Structures are given as structure tokens and as C-alpha cells.
C-alpha positions, 0 to 999 in steps of 0.5 A: 850311639845314644845313651839308654836315657836318651833313647827313652826320652826320644821314644817317650816324646814320639809315643806321646805324640801318637797316643795322646787323646786316643779314645778306645782306652789304649791311650797315652795314660794306658801306656804310662801305667803299663811302663810304671807297673812294668818297671815295678815288676822288672825291679821285683823280678830282676829283669833288664829295666831298660829293655822292659821300659822300651818295650812297654813304651812301644807295646801298642804301636802298630797294634791290630786294633789301629792297623789292618796290615799284619806286619804294621807293628814290626814296621812302625817299631823298626822305624822308630827304633832305627831312628833312635839309634838302637842296635840291631840286637836290641831292636829284635829283642823289642820286637819279640817281646811286643809281638807276644804282648797282646791277647789273641784269644782264650785258646791261643798261646802267647807265651813270652820267651824272655823275663823281660817279655813276661814282665811287659805282658803282665803289666799290659794285662794288669791294666786290663783288669780291675777297676781301670780294666773295666773302665777301658773295656766300656770305653773300647766297647762305646768306641766300636759301638758295641752293646753294654750287654745282651742276655741272649748273646753268650760269650765265645771261646775263641780258638784262633786270633782272627776270630777273636779280633773280628768278634763283635759281641757285647762288652760284658762277653768280653769279661768272660772271653778275656778279662777273667782269664788273665789272672791265671795267665800271669807269667811272673810272681809279682804279676800273679800277686797284683792280679789277685785284688783286681780279678776279685773286684771284677767279679764283684762288679759283675754280680752287682751288674747282673743284680741291677740288670735283673731288678724288678 
């Protein structure tokens, strides 16, 4: 049986190898930021730091943005954890947390059932807002060949995951369909506090964007 430290070292190396150089904003550095933020929130909220760190490392493995198979995340995470020698109980905890991390649409509920799940979800969503969130949104949009903005294409309030996943709208719409909604969906006290400044920064950015767009 490997120690917690040995498991983290092994999983970290494997995740880094898979995500380093990824071009949609879901790269290795995104994962590192989520891990670090999650560890900080876990400390403040009293969550299990090992479960939080392990889940944060794995939160994008098998994600729908990279895999068409519905159960890709479960398969890939299970395989990595089995190879790392974790218990069945821990594996199931991590799988449950990761299954509820991703945003799936404005009207789709993704509410974690554990404190550790809330911590990881908040950490991931914090990296989707603020200055880095803006940069990641345009990186993703560019990778998918989406327009920056189209004034005649309003945002869509998605009622199900498939509609959200298959939407091809411009990047500015993404602010209204997801990014600006995240502040009020933070699960922890720490996450809510950290989200405030980042949310305000996005509002200021959009104000400036429209000012420049409509310049005459």
C-alpha cells in the first residue's frame, strides 16, 4: 500500500505528462492552479487535504471537452487510481467529486455532496473567472475557431448538458452563459470571498470591451 505522498507524486507525474502543452486553457498550469487553490480552501474550510488534492489533480481527466465517450472520465480515473494502489473507497470518493466538478449549463444543477467536492468545484470555477478566466475563455474559443463576439447573437440559457456542450456561440456569450453566473454558485465561504474580486474584474472588462467595440 502506497502512502498518500507517494500516490500524489505518481498521479502528479502522470497528469503532467498528459496535460502539458494542452492548448484550450485546460492545461497543466490550469490543473496546478486548481490544486493550489483547492488546498488553500481545504485548509480554511477544514476539508480532507489529501482527497481534495487528488481529486483536483484528476478533475479534467476524461473531460467531455476532450472525449466523446460519456464514461471516459470514470474509466480513465479508475485506471489511474487502480494503478496507483488506492482503496476502492477512496476511488469512489474521487469519482463522485470529479463527476460534479464541471459546469453543465445555467439551468443544470451540479451540487457536490461532500465538503471536499465543494472545495474542488469552487477551486476549478475560480480559475474560470477573473483575469485568468478571461484569458482561458478566449484561448478555448480560439482553439475551437469561435468568434470573439457577434452583436446579433444573444447568449443562451441552457436547460440541459447536451445543449450547453454543443453550443457554438461566440466567446463573449460564454461570460453570460457561465462565467458571470459562477460567483453566486460558489459552495464554500472561502470560495465566495475569493470570487468577488474576480467577478468585478470581469464586469469591468466587459464594460471596456463594449466601449471599444462601439467606438466611432
